[in-house]
C-alpha positions in Angstrom: -11.1 -23.4 -14.4 -9.3 -22.7 -11.1 -8.4 -19.3 -9.9 -4.8 -18.3 -10.8 -2.3 -16.3 -8.9 -1.9 -12.8 -10.5 1.1 -10.6 -11.0 1.1 -7.1 -9.4 0.7 -5.1 -12.6 -2.8 -3.5 -12.7 -4.0 -5.9 -10.1 -7.7 -5.0 -9.8 -8.2 -5.3 -13.6 -6.5 -8.7 -13.6 -8.6 -9.9 -10.7 -11.8 -8.5 -12.2 -11.1 -10.2 -15.5 -10.5 -13.6 -13.9 -13.7 -13.4 -11.9 -15.6 -12.1 -15.0 -14.5 -15.1 -17.1 -15.5 -17.5 -14.3 -19.0 -16.0 -14.2 -19.4 -15.9 -18.0 -18.2 -19.6 -18.2 -20.8 -20.6 -15.5 -18.3 -21.7 -12.8 -19.9 -18.9 -10.7 -23.5 -19.3 -11.8 -26.1 -16.5 -11.9 -27.6 -16.1 -8.4 -24.7 -17.9 -6.7 -22.6 -16.3 -4.0 -18.9 -15.7 -4.6 -16.3 -16.7 -2.1 -15.7 -14.2 0.7 -13.3 -11.3 0.0 -10.8 -12.9 2.4 -10.9 -16.3 0.6 -10.6 -14.7 -2.8 -7.5 -12.8 -1.6 -5.9 -16.0 -0.4 -6.7 -17.9 -3.5 -5.5 -15.1 -5.8 -2.4 -14.3 -3.7 -3.3 -10.6 -3.4 -4.4 -8.2 -0.8 -8.0 -7.8 0.3 -8.1 -4.1 -0.9 -7.1 -5.2 -4.4 -9.9 -7.8 -4.4 -12.3 -5.1 -3.2 -11.4 -2.8 -6.0 -12.0 -5.6 -8.5 -15.4 -6.4 -6.9 -16.4 -2.7 -7.1 -15.4 -2.7 -10.8 -17.6 -5.7 -11.4 -20.4 -4.1 -9.4 -20.2 -1.0 -11.6 -20.4 -3.2 -14.7 -23.6 -4.9 -13.2 -21.9 -8.3 -13.0 -22.4 -8.7 -9.2 -24.4 -7.4 -6.3 -22.9 -6.7 -3.0 -25.3 -7.5 -0.1 -23.8 -6.2 3.1 -24.0 -8.8 5.8 -24.9 -11.6 3.3 -22.2 -11.7 0.6 -21.5 -11.0 -3.0 -23.8 -12.5 -5.6 -23.6 -13.1 -9.3 -26.3 -11.1 -11.1 -28.9 -13.0 -13.1 -28.2 -10.8 -16.1 -24.5 -11.9 -16.4 -25.0 -14.2 -19.4 -27.3 -11.9 -21.3 -24.9 -9.0 -20.8 -22.0 -11.1 -22.1 -24.0 -12.2 -25.2 -24.9 -8.6 -25.9 -21.3 -7.5 -25.6 -20.2 -10.3 -28.0 -23.0 -9.4 -30.5 -21.8 -5.8 -30.5 -18.2 -6.9 -31.0 -17.1 -5.4 -27.7 -15.5 -6.8 -24.6 -17.5 -6.8 -21.4 -16.1 -4.2 -19.1 -14.0 -2.6 -21.8 -14.9 0.9 -20.7 -13.7 0.2 -17.2 -10.5 -1.4 -18.5 -9.5 1.8 -20.4 -6.3 3.2 -19.1 -7.6 6.6 -18.1 -7.4 8.4 -14.7 -11.2 7.7 -14.2 -10.4 4.0 -14.2 -7.2 4.0 -12.0 -7.5 1.8 -8.9 -8.8 4.0 -6.1 -6.5 2.6 -3.4 -3.5 2.8 -5.8 -4.4 6.4 -6.4 -4.5 7.0 -2.6 -1.1 5.4 -2.2 0.4 7.7 -4.8 -1.2 10.8 -3.3 0.4 10.0 0.1 3.8 10.3 -1.6 3.2 13.2 -4.0 0.8 15.5 -2.2 2.9 15.4 1.0 5.7 17.0 -1.0 3.3 19.3 -2.7 2.1 20.5 0.7 5.7 21.0 1.8 6.5 23.1 -1.3 3.3 25.1 -0.7 4.4 25.9 2.8 7.7 27.2 1.5 6.3 29.2 -1.4 2.7 30.2 -0.7 1.9 33.8 -1.0 -1.0 35.6 0.8 -3.4 35.0 -2.2 -2.6 31.3 -2.2 -3.2 31.0 1.6 -6.5 32.8 1.2 -7.6 30.4 -1.5 -6.7 27.4 0.7 -8.6 28.9 3.7 -11.6 29.7 1.5 -11.7 26.1 0.2 -11.6 24.7 3.7 -14.5 27.0 4.7 -16.4 25.7 1.7 -15.9 22.1 2.9 -17.2 23.1 6.3 -20.3 24.8 4.8 -21.0 21.7 2.7 -20.7 19.4 5.7 -22.9 21.6 7.8 -25.6 21.3 5.1 -25.2 17.5 5.3 -23.7 17.5 1.9 -20.7 15.4 0.8 -18.0 18.1 0.7 -16.2 16.9 -2.3 -16.2 20.2 -4.2 -14.5 21.9 -1.3 -12.2 19.0 -0.9 -11.1 19.2 -4.5 -10.7 23.0 -4.3 -8.6 22.6 -1.2 -6.1 20.1 -2.7 -5.9 22.0 -6.0 -5.3 25.3 -4.2 -2.4 23.7 -2.3 -1.0 22.4 -5.6 -1.3 25.8 -7.2 0.6 27.3 -4.2 3.5 24.9 -4.6 4.7 26.7 -7.7 5.2 23.7 -9.9 3.0 23.3 -12.9 3.8 19.6 -13.4 2.8 18.8 -9.8 -0.4 20.9 -10.3 -1.2 18.8 -13.4 -0.5 15.6 -11.5 -2.9 16.6 -8.7 -5.5 17.5 -11.2 -5.2 14.0 -12.7 -5.7 12.5 -9.3 -9.0 14.4 -9.2 -10.0 13.1 -12.6 -9.6 9.7 -11.1 -11.7 10.8 -8.1 -14.6 11.6 -10.4 -14.5 8.1 -12.0 -17.1 5.4 -11.4 -14.9 3.2 -9.2 -14.0 6.0 -6.8 -17.6 7.2 -6.7 -18.9 3.7 -5.8 -16.2 3.2 -3.2 -17.3 6.5 -1.7 -20.9 5.2 -1.4 -19.6 2.5 0.9 -17.0 4.3 3.0 -17.8 8.1 3.1 -19.9 9.0 6.1 -20.5 12.3 8.0 -18.1 11.2 10.7 -15.4 10.4 8.2 -15.7 13.7 6.5 -15.6 15.5 9.9 -12.3 13.7 10.6 -11.0 14.7 7.2 -11.9 18.4 7.8 -10.0 18.3 11.1 -7.0 16.8 9.2 -7.3 19.6 6.6 -7.1 22.2 9.3 -3.8 20.8 10.5 -2.5 21.2 6.9 -3.7 24.8 6.7 -2.0 25.7 10.0 1.3 24.3 8.8 1.1 26.2 5.5 0.1 29.4 7.2 3.2 29.0 9.4 5.3 28.4 6.3 6.6 25.2 8.0 7.3 22.6 5.2 8.1 19.8 7.6 4.8 20.2 9.5 2.9 20.5 6.2 4.4 17.4 4.8 3.6 15.4 8.0 0.0 16.8 8.2 -0.7 15.9 4.6 0.8 12.4 5.0 -1.3 11.8 8.1 -4.5 13.0 6.4 -4.0 10.9 3.3 -3.0 7.8 5.3 -6.1 8.1 7.4 -8.1 8.5 4.2 -6.6 5.3 2.8 -7.5 3.5 6.0 -11.1 4.8 5.8 -11.4 3.4 2.3 -10.0 0.1 3.4 -12.4 -0.4 6.3 -15.1 -3.1 6.5 -17.9 -3.1 3.9 -21.0 -1.0 4.7 -24.3 -0.8 3.0 -24.3 1.5 0.0 -27.3 3.5 -1.0 -29.3 2.1 -3.9 -28.6 3.4 -7.4 
């Protein structure tokens, strides 16, 4: 069963399903190494980030193991997991295939955030009142405290972006940003963070947040839009970097 070119709709799910079927059928046997990410992307006719999202989904399912510096290996449990799923009358990976924010493709979410949250920041700069600005400043300080304690400053980061969304004065946009953060708490994003979030990347993110705050404080929509675009584009690049070893789970 050769790999097939996939259409762009829900790419990571289509890629994951093709690879899952190849593993279950035995074409990628337990213990064997999958083709490199670059080679998979070429064979499937998709981008490497899309392949990476699919591989992370399969890793979350327990189908593969990513060994940094060595390759991506099919887990020995792949066939027993498949048989168990069939016995229960469920599809392997069904939970990850559910169309909920928690299972949105992380890099697709980041691309959407670049478009939407840049305009949210511009609106916040135009409409923010003193109480809104104080809440944004407080959330940034929370991020800084978390980072100083060598913690991953996700709580402060979430509070920061939601405070800006609240300041923009549009409840639909606020709800949209909140749904992005539902996705951020999903298993795919969490695992991606294990690979690509590091103290130095969070320090860079905090500095980018500071530029957004300055623009909103100055009530400069254009500067706020540009600062948010820059931050989220840099975040997208950080999540698209080379694989690094993730901590054991």
